[in-house]
N, C-alpha and C positions, 0 to 999 in steps of 0.2 A: 681167556686162555683156551687153547685147543684141547681136545680130548687126548688122553694119554693111556696107553696100555703098558702095564708092568710085565716084564718077561724075565726069565732066568737064562743066563748064557754061561756056558762052560768054556773056559779057555785053559790051555796049558799054563802052568805057573809062569814060565819065562815070557810067554806072550802077554799074559795079564800085566806083568811088571812093566813091560815096554809100553803097553797101551796106557797104563796108569801114569807113567812118567811123561808120555807124550801129551796126555790129556791135561795135565796140570790143573789150573783153577777151573777149567771147563768141566771137569769131572768125566769119569769113564762113560756114563750114560750119554752125555752130550757129545762126546767124542765119537762114540760108536754110532749114534744117530747121524752125525755128519758124515761119517764114513759110509754108512748104508745109503744115505741120500746121494753121495758122490758116485757110488757104484751103480745105483739105479739110473742116474743121468748118463754114465758111461755106457751102460748096457743099451739104453735108448738110442744113443748116438750110433753105436755099432749096428743096431737094427736098421737105422735109417741108411747108413752107408751100405749095408748088405742089400737093402731094397734098391738103392741107386745103382749099385753094381749089377744087380739082376736086370734092371730096366735098361741099362746102357750097354749090356753085353760084357760086363766085367769079366774077370777081376780087374782091379785098378792097375795101371802101369806104374812103373817106378817114377816116371815124370809126374803123373797125377798125384801120387803119394807125396812127392817132394813139394808140389804146389800146395797141397792141402796142409802140409806141415808149416808152410809160410803163414797160413791163416790161423793155425792152431799151434803156435810155437811152444806152448806149455804142455802139449799132449805127450803123455808117456805111454800111451796104449799102442802096442805094436799093430801094424796093419795086418788084416787077416786075408 
């Protein structure tokens, strides 16, 4: 088993209720851990795309963005 750190998180009541409902049997802690992991991956991907844009004279053209979306059809992150 990996090391775990226990933390306290404050959420508005309505947000907590939505998270609790979405988490279901996974539990709020597991759901929040998965959400944090997904955010870190998204941030890393954006950092890579920023680096590529800098190295290739970006910003990306609309055509390049459309082509990238063909490879990442589930992406919901807006282009920067």
